[in-house]
C-alpha positions in Angstrom: -125.7 -256.4 26.6 -126.2 -257.7 23.0 -123.4 -259.8 23.2 -125.0 -262.0 25.9 -126.7 -263.2 22.5 -124.3 -262.7 19.8 -121.0 -262.5 21.0 -117.7 -261.1 20.0 -118.3 -263.1 16.5 -121.8 -262.2 16.2 -121.0 -258.8 16.4 -118.6 -258.7 13.3 -121.4 -260.5 11.5 -123.6 -258.3 12.4 -121.2 -255.2 11.5 -120.5 -256.8 8.2 -123.6 -256.9 7.2 -125.2 -253.4 8.0 -122.1 -252.5 5.9 -123.7 -254.6 3.3 -126.8 -252.7 4.1 -125.3 -249.3 4.2 -123.6 -250.0 0.5 -126.9 -251.1 -0.9 -128.9 -248.2 0.2 -126.1 -245.5 -1.5 -126.2 -247.8 -4.3 -129.7 -247.9 -4.7 -130.0 -251.4 -5.0 -132.5 -253.9 -4.3 -134.4 -253.3 -0.6 -133.9 -257.0 0.1 -130.5 -256.8 0.5 -131.2 -254.9 3.9 -133.2 -257.8 5.0 -130.0 -260.0 6.7 -128.9 -257.2 9.2 -132.4 -256.2 10.3 -133.6 -259.9 10.9 -130.3 -260.7 13.3 -131.2 -257.4 14.7 -134.7 -258.9 15.2 -133.4 -261.9 16.9 -131.4 -259.9 19.3 -134.2 -258.3 20.5 -136.7 -261.1 20.6 -134.3 -263.5 22.5 -132.7 -261.1 24.4 -132.7 -262.3 28.4 -132.3 -260.4 31.3 -129.1 -261.5 33.7 -129.0 -263.8 36.3 -129.3 -262.7 39.9 -126.3 -262.8 41.8 -126.3 -265.2 44.4 -123.2 -264.0 46.4 -120.2 -263.0 46.2 -116.0 -263.8 47.0 -113.6 -261.1 48.7 -110.8 -261.7 47.2 -107.6 -260.2 47.0 -105.6 -259.7 43.9 -101.7 -258.9 43.9 -100.4 -256.7 41.2 -96.5 -256.9 41.6 -95.8 -254.9 38.2 -92.5 -257.0 37.7 -91.1 -256.2 34.2 -90.3 -258.9 31.6 -86.6 -258.2 32.0 -86.6 -258.3 36.0 -88.2 -261.5 35.5 -86.7 -263.1 32.9 -83.4 -261.2 32.3 -80.3 -263.3 31.3 -78.4 -263.1 34.3 -79.4 -259.7 35.2 -82.9 -260.0 36.5 -84.6 -261.1 39.6 -83.8 -264.6 41.4 -86.9 -266.8 41.9 -86.1 -266.0 45.8 -86.6 -262.3 45.1 -89.8 -262.7 42.7 -91.4 -264.6 45.3 -90.6 -262.2 48.4 -91.9 -258.8 46.0 -94.9 -261.1 45.7 -95.4 -262.0 49.3 -94.3 -258.4 50.8 -97.0 -256.9 48.8 -99.6 -260.1 49.8 -98.4 -258.9 53.4 -99.7 -255.7 53.1 -102.9 -256.8 50.9 -104.0 -259.2 54.4 -103.2 -256.6 56.7 -105.2 -254.2 55.2 -108.0 -256.7 54.2 -108.1 -259.3 56.7 -111.5 -260.7 55.7 -110.5 -261.8 52.4 -111.2 -265.1 51.3 -108.6 -265.8 48.4 -105.7 -264.3 47.3 -104.4 -264.3 43.6 -101.6 -263.7 42.2 -100.8 -263.9 38.1 -99.7 -266.0 35.9 -96.3 -267.4 36.4 -95.9 -265.0 39.3 -95.7 -268.2 41.8 -91.8 -269.0 40.6 -91.8 -272.2 41.9 -92.1 -275.4 40.3 -95.2 -277.2 41.4 -96.2 -280.8 41.6 -99.3 -283.0 41.6 -100.6 -283.7 45.2 -99.4 -287.3 46.7 -101.6 -290.0 44.9 -102.4 -288.1 41.6 -100.8 -288.7 38.3 -97.4 -287.5 38.0 -96.8 -287.0 41.8 -94.0 -289.6 42.4 -90.4 -289.5 40.9 -88.1 -286.6 40.2 -88.9 -283.3 38.4 -86.3 -282.9 35.6 -86.3 -279.4 33.8 -85.5 -278.2 30.5 -81.9 -276.3 31.1 -79.7 -276.2 28.6 -76.2 -275.9 30.5 -77.2 -277.7 33.5 -79.6 -280.4 34.5 -81.7 -280.5 37.7 -83.8 -283.6 39.4 -85.8 -282.9 42.4 -87.9 -285.2 44.3 -91.3 -284.3 43.8 -91.7 -284.7 47.6 -89.4 -282.4 48.3 -91.1 -279.8 46.4 -94.4 -280.3 47.9 -92.8 -279.9 51.7 -91.5 -276.5 50.5 -94.4 -275.2 48.2 -96.8 -276.2 51.6 -94.0 -274.2 53.8 -94.1 -271.1 51.8 -97.9 -271.1 51.3 -98.4 -271.4 55.1 -95.9 -268.5 55.8 -97.6 -266.5 53.3 -101.0 -266.9 54.3 -100.4 -266.8 58.1 -102.9 -268.2 60.2 -106.3 -265.7 60.6 -109.4 -267.3 62.0 -110.8 -267.6 58.5 -107.9 -268.6 55.9 -107.7 -267.8 52.7 -107.6 -269.9 49.7 -104.5 -268.9 47.6 -105.1 -269.3 43.5 -101.9 -268.3 41.5 -100.6 -269.1 38.1 -97.7 -271.4 38.0 -95.9 -274.1 36.1 -97.1 -277.7 37.1 -94.1 -280.6 36.5 -94.8 -284.3 36.5 -92.7 -286.3 37.9 -90.6 -288.5 35.9 -88.1 -291.4 36.7 -84.3 -290.5 37.8 -81.9 -291.0 35.6 -77.7 -290.7 35.4 -76.6 -287.1 35.6 -76.5 -284.9 32.4 -72.9 -284.3 31.7 -71.8 -281.1 29.1 -71.6 -281.8 26.1 -73.9 -285.1 26.2 -76.3 -285.3 23.7 -79.5 -283.6 24.4 -82.7 -286.0 26.0 -86.0 -284.0 25.7 -88.1 -287.1 26.1 -86.8 -287.8 29.6 -87.7 -284.1 31.0 -90.9 -283.6 33.1 -93.9 -282.6 30.8 -95.1 -279.1 32.0 -98.2 -277.5 31.9 -99.1 -273.7 32.2 -101.6 -273.7 34.8 -104.0 -272.2 37.9 -103.4 -273.5 41.0 -105.9 -273.8 44.2 -104.0 -274.2 47.2 -105.7 -274.3 51.1 -104.6 -272.8 54.1 -102.0 -276.0 54.6 -100.4 -275.4 51.3 -102.0 -278.5 49.7 -103.2 -278.3 46.2 -106.7 -278.4 46.2 -107.4 -278.3 42.4 -105.5 -276.8 39.1 -106.9 -276.0 35.4 -104.6 -276.3 32.7 -103.8 -273.8 30.0 -105.4 -275.2 26.4 -104.6 -272.1 24.0 -101.1 -272.5 24.1 -99.4 -269.5 22.4 -97.7 -270.7 19.0 -93.5 -270.5 19.1 -94.0 -269.3 22.8 -95.5 -272.5 24.2 -95.9 -274.7 21.4 -94.7 -275.1 17.8 -97.1 -275.7 14.8 -98.2 -279.8 14.2 -97.0 -280.0 18.1 -93.5 -280.0 16.4 -93.9 -283.1 14.8 -91.8 -281.8 11.5 -88.6 -282.7 10.3 -86.1 -280.7 12.8 -89.0 -279.8 14.8 -86.8 -280.6 17.8 -83.7 -279.1 16.8 -86.0 -275.5 16.8 -87.7 -276.5 19.9 -84.0 -276.6 21.7 -82.5 -273.2 19.7 -85.7 -271.6 21.0 -84.6 -272.4 24.7 -81.6 -271.8 24.3 -82.1 -268.2 22.8 -85.1 -267.5 24.2 -85.4 -269.4 27.3 -89.1 -270.3 26.2 -89.1 -274.1 25.4 -92.5 -274.2 22.8 -93.0 -278.0 24.1 -96.0 -277.3 26.7 -97.9 -280.5 27.5 -102.0 -281.0 26.9 -104.0 -281.8 29.7 -107.4 -282.5 30.1 -107.3 -280.6 33.4 -109.7 -277.6 31.2 -111.6 -276.5 33.5 -113.8 -275.1 36.0 -111.8 -275.1 39.0 -113.3 -275.8 42.3 -112.2 -274.6 45.5 -113.0 -272.2 48.4 -116.3 -274.1 48.4 -117.4 -273.0 44.5 -116.9 -273.8 41.4 -114.7 -270.7 39.0 -114.1 -271.0 35.3 -110.4 -270.1 34.8 -108.0 -268.8 31.9 -104.6 -268.0 31.5 -103.1 -265.0 29.4 -104.1 -264.9 25.9 -106.9 -267.5 26.3 -108.5 -264.2 27.3 -109.3 -263.3 23.6 -110.5 -267.3 22.5 -114.4 -267.8 23.5 -114.6 -271.4 23.8 -113.1 -272.4 26.8 -115.2 -269.7 28.4 -118.2 -271.1 26.9 -117.2 -274.5 28.2 -116.4 -274.0 31.4 -119.4 -271.9 32.0 -121.3 -274.8 30.4 -119.6 -276.9 33.2 -121.2 -275.0 36.1 -119.0 -271.8 36.9 -120.0 -269.4 39.0 -117.8 -266.7 37.9 -114.6 -266.2 36.0 -110.4 -265.8 36.9 -108.6 -264.5 34.2 -104.7 -264.7 35.4 -102.2 -263.0 33.0 -98.6 -261.5 32.5 -99.2 -259.4 30.0 -95.8 -257.1 29.9 -94.4 -258.9 26.5 -95.3 -255.6 25.0 -95.2 -253.1 27.6 -98.2 -250.7 28.5 -99.2 -250.8 25.4 -102.8 -250.9 23.6 -102.4 -254.9 23.7 -104.2 -254.2 27.2 -106.7 -252.1 26.0 -107.4 -254.8 23.5 -107.1 -257.7 26.4 -109.6 -255.4 28.6 -112.4 -255.6 25.5 -111.8 -259.4 24.7 -112.7 -259.8 28.7 -115.4 -257.7 28.7 -117.0 -260.0 25.8 -116.0 -263.1 27.7 -118.1 -261.3 30.2 -121.3 -260.9 28.3 -121.0 -264.0 26.6 -121.0 -266.1 29.4 -123.4 -263.7 31.7 -120.6 -264.4 34.4 -118.6 -261.8 36.6 -114.8 -262.0 35.6 -111.4 -261.0 37.7 -108.3 -260.0 35.9 -105.3 -260.4 37.7 -102.4 -259.5 36.1 -98.7 -258.8 36.6 -98.6 -254.9 35.4 -102.1 -254.5 34.7 -105.4 -254.3 33.8 -105.7 -255.6 36.7 -109.4 -255.3 37.4 -113.5 -256.4 38.3 -115.8 -256.6 35.3 -119.9 -257.8 36.0 -121.8 -260.2 33.8 -122.5 -257.5 31.1 -118.7 -256.4 30.9 -119.4 -253.5 32.7 -115.9 -252.4 35.1 -116.6 -252.4 38.5 -113.0 -251.5 39.5 -109.7 -251.4 38.5 -105.1 -250.7 39.3 -103.8 -248.1 37.0 -101.8 -250.6 34.9 -97.9 -250.3 35.5 -98.5 -250.0 39.4 -97.5 -252.1 42.4 -100.4 -252.6 44.5 -103.3 -254.8 45.2 -106.7 -254.8 44.3 -109.9 -255.9 47.0 -113.0 -256.9 45.3 -115.8 -259.2 45.7 -116.6 -260.9 43.0 -120.1 -261.6 42.5 -121.5 -265.1 41.6 -124.5 -266.6 40.2 -126.4 -270.0 39.8 -123.8 -272.4 37.7 -127.0 -273.4 35.5 -127.6 -270.2 34.4 -126.8 -270.3 30.2 -127.0 -267.5 28.1 -128.4 -267.3 24.6 -125.1 -267.2 23.3 -124.3 -270.1 25.3 -127.1 -272.0 23.7 -127.4 -271.4 20.4 -125.4 -268.0 19.9 -122.2 -269.6 19.2 -123.2 -271.2 16.4 -122.6 -267.8 13.9 -119.3 -268.5 14.7 -118.9 -270.1 11.2 -120.1 -267.1 9.5 
């Protein structure tokens, strides 16, 4: 609960001050050296506030498909795009049969494997999607992609009386002008490729893109290069990484930083390792988020302690903002945390299953002491 005042960084400060106080006691140094730790504790006790009352709940259905990295990214040995989609869709239909009143269906980061483009009329909605392949070139009209995605999502959700919203992690590509087909052996032309962002995408039951927010904290070398790759040889490094790892560290930056407006609610969102950064959560909570969604694929390190670290960070983000958080992960940990960081339910990691949970909502105008002033302890 103290994290609603101190936050994670404030706890680090308090631990350091308590350690210094214990050292001073042991060394029988000046009593005044105990004061900083005691003063910080006093501040917390004086300004600690009760959590905001819940204003309602959103019935959610989360899909943990449990696809390994080799399954999804294996070099010619993994599942095809259609196989990935089918595995997720089969589990989703089982979940909807069991939870027919679900208001929102959620898939983890990149588990919607098909490329998405903006809705007609939005910037980047016209033209072609040109992806950065090293051995071939692909040009697809953006309108073709919109039709295909709408058809897939309508088939996925079916037609219940109260159709759910579909929220997924995926890649959004902006349309660019067409160009002459690339022929093998010609120089690469990265400036002609579609700008790509890693996003949280919210679709209605007709497959229309309602809203979307982009990942702002990009993974070094996996999604971006230092200094945005603006150094001698930066383009060569990016192309070589694409050839060898299929990771192209040239994700675009977007001003769509959230929160997400969908299903009649305002929800904060984070993708993968944004989970460990407090600023995106704080800013979206200040923007009126009623709760948070984290869409993640954490199988890069297997089922290791890295997952425990991510869960611990989620608990801090919940307490800092005073908002419940639903984590939806590919291999785990898929779980619901309340506004004080307590776990309310979860799926075992490394299992293929669906998770039904009522995501508690609060008044988006609520601000914790951490949001108002506690975050200023970070520079310490």
